[in-house]
C-alpha positions in Angstrom: -26.6 33.0 -6.9 -23.5 31.1 -5.8 -22.5 27.9 -7.5 -20.6 26.8 -4.4 -22.1 23.5 -3.1 -23.5 23.6 0.4 -21.4 21.9 3.2 -23.7 20.0 5.5 -23.9 16.9 7.7 -27.5 16.3 7.0 -28.3 12.8 5.7 -29.4 12.5 2.1 -31.0 9.6 0.3 -27.7 7.9 -0.2 -27.7 4.1 -0.5 -24.1 3.8 0.7 -23.8 2.5 4.2 -20.0 3.0 4.5 -16.6 2.1 3.1 -16.1 -1.6 2.6 -12.5 -1.8 1.3 -10.0 -0.1 -1.0 -7.8 -1.9 -3.5 -4.5 -0.8 -4.8 -2.4 -2.1 -7.7 0.7 -3.1 -5.7 4.1 -4.5 -6.5 6.1 -7.2 -4.7 4.1 -9.2 -2.1 7.0 -9.4 0.4 7.6 -5.6 0.4 3.8 -4.9 0.7 3.4 -7.3 3.6 6.5 -5.9 5.3 5.1 -2.4 5.3 1.5 -2.9 6.1 1.8 -5.8 8.5 5.2 -5.4 10.1 5.5 -1.6 10.0 1.9 -0.3 10.4 0.7 -3.4 12.3 -2.3 -4.4 10.1 -3.0 -8.1 10.3 -2.9 -10.0 6.9 -6.2 -11.7 7.1 -6.6 -13.2 3.6 -4.2 -14.1 0.8 -5.6 -15.7 -2.4 -5.2 -15.5 -6.2 -6.8 -12.6 -7.9 -10.1 -14.0 -9.2 -9.9 -12.0 -12.5 -6.2 -12.2 -13.0 -5.0 -15.5 -11.5 -1.3 -14.7 -12.1 -1.6 -12.0 -9.4 -2.1 -12.5 -5.6 -4.8 -10.6 -3.7 -3.7 -9.5 -0.2 -6.3 -8.3 2.4 -5.2 -6.3 5.5 -7.5 -5.4 8.4 -7.3 -1.7 9.1 -8.7 -2.1 12.6 -12.3 -1.0 12.2 -13.7 -3.9 10.2 -12.7 -2.2 6.9 -10.0 -3.6 4.6 -7.3 -2.3 2.4 -6.3 -4.8 -0.3 -3.5 -5.1 -2.9 -3.0 -6.9 -6.2 0.7 -8.0 -6.1 3.0 -10.3 -8.1 6.6 -11.6 -7.8 7.5 -10.0 -11.1 6.2 -6.6 -10.2 8.6 -3.7 -9.2 7.7 -0.4 -7.6 7.8 2.8 -9.7 10.7 5.2 -9.5 8.4 8.0 -8.5 4.6 8.0 -8.4 2.9 11.2 -9.6 -0.9 11.0 -9.2 -3.0 12.3 -12.1 -6.7 13.1 -12.4 -8.8 10.1 -11.3 -5.8 8.5 -9.5 -5.7 7.9 -5.7 -3.6 10.7 -4.1 -3.1 9.0 -0.7 -4.6 6.6 1.8 -5.3 7.8 5.4 -5.4 5.5 8.4 -6.2 6.5 12.0 -3.8 5.7 14.9 -4.2 6.3 18.6 -2.7 9.6 19.9 -0.7 7.7 22.5 0.9 5.6 19.8 2.2 8.5 17.6 5.8 8.2 18.9 5.6 4.4 18.5 4.6 4.8 14.9 7.4 7.3 14.2 9.9 4.8 15.7 8.5 2.0 13.5 9.0 4.1 10.4 12.5 5.1 11.6 13.5 1.5 12.3 12.4 0.4 8.9 14.0 3.3 7.0 10.8 5.1 5.9 11.0 8.9 5.8 8.0 11.0 7.0 6.8 14.5 7.5 4.4 15.8 10.2 1.7 18.4 10.2 -1.1 19.8 12.4 -4.1 20.1 10.1 -6.3 21.8 12.7 -9.0 19.1 12.7 -6.4 16.4 13.2 -2.6 15.8 13.4 -1.0 13.7 10.7 2.3 12.2 9.6 2.9 11.3 6.0 5.1 8.6 4.5 5.2 6.5 1.3 4.6 2.8 1.0 6.8 0.5 -1.2 4.7 1.5 -4.3 5.5 5.2 -3.6 1.9 5.7 -2.6 1.5 8.5 0.0 0.2 7.1 3.3 -1.3 9.5 5.9 -1.4 8.4 9.5 -3.9 10.5 11.4 -4.2 11.3 15.1 -7.5 12.8 16.3 -6.9 15.9 18.4 -10.5 16.1 19.9 -11.8 12.5 20.4 -14.9 13.1 18.3 -17.3 10.2 18.3 -17.5 8.6 14.8 -21.2 9.2 14.5 -20.7 12.9 15.1 -17.6 13.5 13.1 -19.4 14.8 10.0 -21.6 17.1 12.1 -18.5 18.6 13.8 -16.6 19.1 10.6 -19.6 20.8 8.9 -20.1 23.2 11.8 -16.3 23.8 12.1 -16.4 24.7 8.4 -19.1 27.3 9.1 -17.0 28.8 11.9 -14.0 28.9 9.6 -15.9 30.8 6.9 -17.3 33.2 9.5 -13.8 33.9 10.7 -12.4 34.3 7.2 -9.8 31.6 8.0 -8.0 29.7 5.3 -8.4 26.3 6.9 -10.2 24.7 9.9 -8.3 25.5 13.1 -8.4 24.1 16.6 -10.7 26.9 17.8 -13.3 26.0 15.1 -13.4 22.4 16.2 -13.8 23.4 19.8 -16.7 25.8 19.0 -18.4 23.0 16.9 -18.1 20.6 19.8 -19.6 23.1 22.3 -22.5 23.7 19.9 -23.2 20.0 19.6 -22.7 19.4 23.4 -19.6 17.1 22.9 -17.6 17.2 26.1 -14.2 15.7 25.4 -10.7 16.9 26.1 -8.5 18.1 23.3 -5.4 16.0 22.8 -1.9 17.4 22.3 0.1 15.1 20.0 2.8 17.8 19.5 3.7 20.9 17.7 3.8 20.9 13.9 3.2 23.3 11.0 -0.2 23.4 9.4 1.4 22.8 6.0 4.3 23.8 3.8 5.3 27.4 4.0 5.4 29.2 0.6 8.9 30.6 1.3 10.5 27.2 1.7 8.1 25.0 -0.1 10.4 24.2 -3.0 13.3 23.3 -0.7 11.2 21.1 1.5 9.5 19.4 -1.4 12.9 18.8 -3.2 14.3 17.3 0.0 11.3 15.1 0.6 11.1 13.9 -3.0 14.9 13.3 -3.0 14.8 11.3 0.2 11.7 9.4 -0.9 13.3 8.6 -4.3 16.5 7.4 -2.6 14.5 5.2 -0.2 12.3 3.8 -3.1 15.4 3.1 -5.2 17.1 1.2 -2.3 14.0 -0.8 -1.7 13.6 -1.5 -5.4 17.2 -2.7 -5.7 16.7 -5.0 -2.8 13.4 -6.2 -4.3 15.0 -6.8 -7.8 17.7 -8.9 -6.1 15.2 -11.0 -4.3 13.3 -11.6 -7.5 16.5 -12.6 -9.3 17.3 -15.0 -6.5 13.8 -16.6 -6.9 14.2 -16.9 -10.6 17.7 -18.4 -10.2 16.3 -20.9 -7.7 13.5 -21.9 -10.0 15.7 -22.2 -13.1 18.4 -24.1 -11.3 16.1 -27.2 -11.1 15.4 -27.2 -14.9 17.5 -28.8 -17.7 17.3 -25.5 -19.6 19.3 -23.8 -16.8 22.3 -26.1 -17.2 22.7 -25.4 -20.9 21.7 -21.8 -21.5 21.3 -19.9 -18.2 23.7 -19.3 -15.3 23.0 -17.5 -12.0 25.9 -16.4 -9.9 26.7 -13.8 -7.2 29.9 -12.0 -7.7 30.8 -10.0 -4.6 32.9 -6.8 -4.8 35.1 -5.2 -2.2 32.9 -2.2 -2.0 29.9 -4.2 -0.7 28.1 -4.6 -4.0 27.5 -7.8 -5.9 26.5 -8.8 -9.4 23.6 -11.2 -10.1 24.3 -12.4 -13.6 21.5 -14.1 -15.6 23.5 -14.8 -18.8 25.5 -17.7 -20.2 28.3 -15.3 -21.1 29.6 -15.1 -17.5 33.2 -14.6 -18.7 32.1 -11.3 -20.3 30.7 -10.1 -17.0 33.9 -11.0 -15.2 36.1 -9.2 -17.7 34.4 -5.8 -17.5 34.4 -3.4 -14.6 31.1 -1.7 -15.6 28.0 -3.8 -15.9 25.2 -2.4 -18.0 21.8 -2.5 -16.3 19.5 -4.7 -18.4 17.2 -7.7 -18.2 20.2 -10.0 -18.3 22.7 -8.3 -15.9 22.2 -5.8 -13.1 24.3 -4.4 -10.2 22.5 -4.6 -6.9 23.3 -3.0 -3.6 23.4 -5.5 -0.7 
């Protein structure tokens, strides 16, 4: 007897009516809003203190179908250098976009400096990018216009066709066969050519390039974020008596386009050295 669980679309006695929302431990509120509202186009519908941890802010974004994705963010939080999901962690979030807006979404990512990769997964077409927290974000384009209430049934039947054919993954022909069996008469969409996944022969090279580009992009966004946070701290401390006696905040521009934000009373020591050690007191930030 096989221990492989049965794949089926038949309803069980589940008490779950659907997905309500997903919540992510985020970083800076400005970077989070910029990505999800300004790049992906999700309205920010609610912003309030985290009810369990009031020092954090809770952001709610409408994903477009009545469901929400929310984030716990704070002004003192910074994104990780590189996020590597472990067991029990979220690997990625996937959002659906209209097939006719695929190029618009690519342009949005390009305009805001977000790298992405593109694949045809058989059952759908997808582009992948990373948000300011380095969380992988999948943007899905349906290739067969399957009604939501029949999506599970189509996938379950396509799975059976895949097994019968001995195929490694669900392909376009399996989806078409499942649609015909269920009497779904919709035209297939053609969002564009793309590989099904990474090829084994060049996987390491592609992965290295992707991680390198993502790491560079994350580092640049993190540097900009740290500078904004330092600016805010300087603005807050400038109004206090403590700042006038023990804390100084200055921008020291360099000819190469960089500047120093110094949070230290020993400003002369910063001026006299050409190399500034990155620390909680002094950092070099790219503009």
